[in-house]
Structure formats: structure tokens, C-alpha cells
C-alpha positions as CSV (number, residue, x, y, z in Angstrom):
1,M,-21.4,-24.4,-16.5
2,T,-21.0,-26.8,-13.4
3,E,-17.7,-28.6,-12.7
4,S,-19.6,-32.2,-14.1
5,N,-20.3,-30.3,-17.1
6,S,-17.0,-29.3,-17.9
7,L,-15.2,-29.8,-20.9
8,P,-11.7,-32.4,-20.2
9,I,-8.6,-29.9,-20.9
10,D,-6.1,-30.9,-23.6
11,A,-2.6,-30.1,-23.9
12,V,-3.4,-26.5,-25.4
13,D,-5.3,-25.5,-22.4
14,R,-2.3,-27.1,-20.1
15,A,0.3,-24.8,-21.8
16,I,-1.9,-22.0,-21.4
17,L,-2.3,-22.6,-16.9
18,A,1.7,-23.6,-17.2
19,S,2.4,-20.2,-18.4
20,L,-0.2,-18.7,-16.2
21,A,1.3,-20.5,-13.1
22,T,4.9,-19.2,-13.9
23,N,3.6,-15.5,-14.3
24,A,0.0,-14.6,-14.2
25,R,0.8,-11.5,-16.1
26,R,2.0,-13.5,-19.5
27,S,0.6,-11.5,-22.9
28,G,-1.9,-13.1,-24.8
29,S,0.5,-13.3,-27.6
30,A,3.2,-14.8,-25.1
31,L,0.4,-17.3,-23.7
32,A,-0.2,-18.4,-28.0
33,A,3.5,-18.5,-28.3
34,D,3.4,-21.2,-25.8
35,A,0.8,-22.5,-26.6
36,G,1.6,-23.1,-30.1
37,V,-1.9,-20.9,-31.1
38,S,-3.4,-17.8,-32.2
39,E,-4.3,-14.9,-29.9
40,S,-7.7,-15.3,-30.7
41,T,-7.8,-19.0,-29.5
42,V,-5.7,-18.1,-26.2
43,S,-8.8,-15.7,-25.5
44,Q,-11.3,-18.1,-26.3
45,R,-9.9,-20.5,-24.0
46,L,-8.6,-18.4,-21.3
47,R,-12.7,-17.1,-21.3
48,R,-13.7,-21.2,-21.4
49,L,-11.0,-22.1,-18.5
50,H,-12.4,-19.1,-16.1
51,D,-16.3,-19.9,-16.7
52,E,-15.7,-23.7,-16.0
53,G,-13.7,-22.8,-12.9
54,Y,-10.3,-23.9,-14.1
55,L,-8.9,-20.8,-13.8
56,R,-10.5,-18.8,-10.7
57,G,-8.7,-15.4,-10.9
58,F,-5.2,-13.7,-11.0
59,H,-3.6,-12.5,-7.8
60,A,-0.4,-10.6,-7.2
61,D,2.3,-12.7,-4.8
62,I,3.0,-9.6,-2.2
63,D,5.7,-10.0,-0.1
64,V,4.3,-9.2,3.8
65,A,7.5,-8.8,5.2
66,K,8.2,-5.8,3.1
67,L,5.3,-4.3,4.1
68,G,6.5,-4.7,8.1
69,M,4.7,-8.4,8.5
70,S,7.5,-9.9,9.9
71,V,6.2,-12.5,11.5
72,Q,3.9,-15.6,10.1
73,A,2.6,-18.5,11.6
74,L,0.7,-21.5,10.8
75,I,-1.9,-22.0,13.4
76,S,-3.8,-25.5,13.7
77,I,-7.1,-25.5,15.1
78,K,-9.6,-28.0,16.8
79,L,-12.9,-27.3,16.9
80,V,-15.3,-28.0,19.9
81,K,-17.6,-30.1,18.3
82,H,-18.9,-30.3,14.3
83,V,-22.5,-28.3,14.4
84,R,-23.4,-27.1,11.0
85,E,-23.9,-24.0,12.3
86,D,-20.5,-23.6,14.7
87,V,-18.1,-25.0,11.4
88,D,-20.2,-22.5,9.3
89,A,-19.8,-19.4,11.0
90,F,-16.2,-20.1,11.7
91,R,-15.2,-21.1,8.0
92,S,-17.2,-17.5,7.2
93,A,-15.4,-15.6,9.4
94,A,-11.5,-17.0,9.9
95,P,-11.1,-16.1,6.4
96,R,-11.6,-12.3,6.9
97,W,-9.6,-12.0,10.2
98,P,-6.4,-9.4,9.4
99,G,-3.7,-11.3,8.8
100,V,-5.5,-13.8,7.2
101,L,-3.2,-15.1,4.6
102,A,-4.5,-18.8,3.6
103,F,-7.3,-20.8,5.4
104,F,-7.5,-24.6,5.1
105,H,-10.4,-27.2,6.3
106,T,-8.3,-30.2,6.9
107,G,-8.8,-33.8,7.8
108,G,-6.8,-35.8,10.5
109,G,-5.9,-34.7,13.5
110,D,-6.9,-30.8,12.8
111,D,-10.0,-29.0,11.3
112,Y,-8.7,-26.3,10.3
113,L,-4.9,-24.5,9.7
114,L,-4.4,-20.3,9.4
115,H,-1.5,-19.0,7.3
116,V,-1.2,-15.6,9.4
117,A,0.9,-12.5,8.8
118,A,1.5,-10.1,11.6
119,R,4.2,-7.1,12.2
120,S,5.6,-8.4,15.7
121,A,5.1,-11.5,18.0
122,A,3.1,-8.7,20.4
123,E,0.7,-8.4,17.6
124,L,0.1,-12.2,16.6
125,R,-0.3,-12.9,20.3
126,D,-3.2,-10.2,19.9
127,F,-4.5,-12.1,16.8
128,M,-4.6,-15.3,19.2
129,L,-6.3,-13.7,21.8
130,T,-9.0,-11.7,19.9
131,Y,-10.3,-14.7,17.2
132,L,-9.1,-17.7,18.4
133,A,-9.1,-17.8,21.9
134,S,-12.3,-16.5,22.2
135,H,-14.1,-17.8,19.3
136,P,-16.7,-20.3,20.8
137,A,-15.9,-22.9,18.2
138,V,-12.4,-23.2,19.4
139,A,-11.3,-25.7,21.7
140,H,-7.9,-25.9,21.1
141,T,-5.0,-24.0,18.9
142,E,-1.5,-24.7,17.9
143,T,1.1,-22.4,16.4
144,N,4.1,-22.8,14.6
145,L,6.1,-19.9,13.4
146,V,7.1,-19.8,9.7
147,F,11.3,-19.1,9.5
148,E,10.9,-19.0,5.8
149,H,8.4,-19.6,3.0
150,V,8.9,-20.6,-0.6
151,T,6.3,-20.9,-2.9
152,G,6.2,-24.7,-5.1
153,R,6.4,-25.0,-8.3
154,G,4.7,-28.0,-8.5
155,L,1.8,-27.5,-10.4
156,E,3.6,-26.6,-13.3
157,Q,5.3,-30.0,-13.6
158,L,2.0,-31.5,-12.9
159,L,0.4,-29.8,-16.4
160,S,3.4,-30.7,-18.6
């Protein structure tokens, strides 16, 4: 179903999504208890929420520092020009580069923002040289080191 054909979500859907935002591994019975409905209703709702694009997937929250990637950076990127082919090529390639945790297309002074993890400052430098400095669509970058990353919990409040 396309977004324009999606049914509006109700309080039950919001309760299910809020529970999943807190812990995506919650059981069907726990989701049902949180939403005040039966497990079969939760199953139907989850299927519909997924089919209509409200629920895009379930993801693990992995601590990259524990995996040895102790350096994180937010890299602002300005493109040379906004030619469709160049923008599409950059947008297709960048999220797949090693260490890219998140990719944002932004408005304002910058065109894109990358959240990148690396094992060391040298590895971050090599990432910059290999993927950004040599990319024909990239005009300018600015790198900001991340000292601390805390996941926001604001979605849960918006759903209630």
C-alpha cells in the first residue's frame, strides 16, 4: 500500500510502536498487554504497520566502541553541483562505504551528513581520503568528532 493509501494509525498502533521503540524484541504477549489487545490483534497490526511503511524493520543497537571502533565523526558534505547523475551516484554509494553508520540528506549549508565509525584517527583519515576527497561529486567536507552518542527517546513521547 502506498503512503497516500495508508490507513491512519490509532491509539493501539501507537502503543505497539511505542513499545517496539523501547525494545524491538518485546514478545507478542508483552505488546498485547501494553496495547490492551489480544496477541492476534497485535500480529495483524504489526503486519499492517509493516506493509504500510510505518514499521520499517527491527534493528540491533550495537556498541561500535566495544567492537574496537572508538572514533566516531559527523562529516558534513557539500557537493560540487546538483546534477541528478552525480547526486544519485553519491547517494547510492555513500551509505555502503565501510564505517558509515547513518546517512542524511540535509537542507541548509550542507548537502549531506555522514555518521562514521573508525578504529582510529588514522582509519578515519584513510576513509576521508579514499571515499570523500577523491569522490568527483564532493566539493567540501567538515569533520566533527563525536565524544558521546546518546540515543534520543523522544519518539516514545510523540507516540503517546
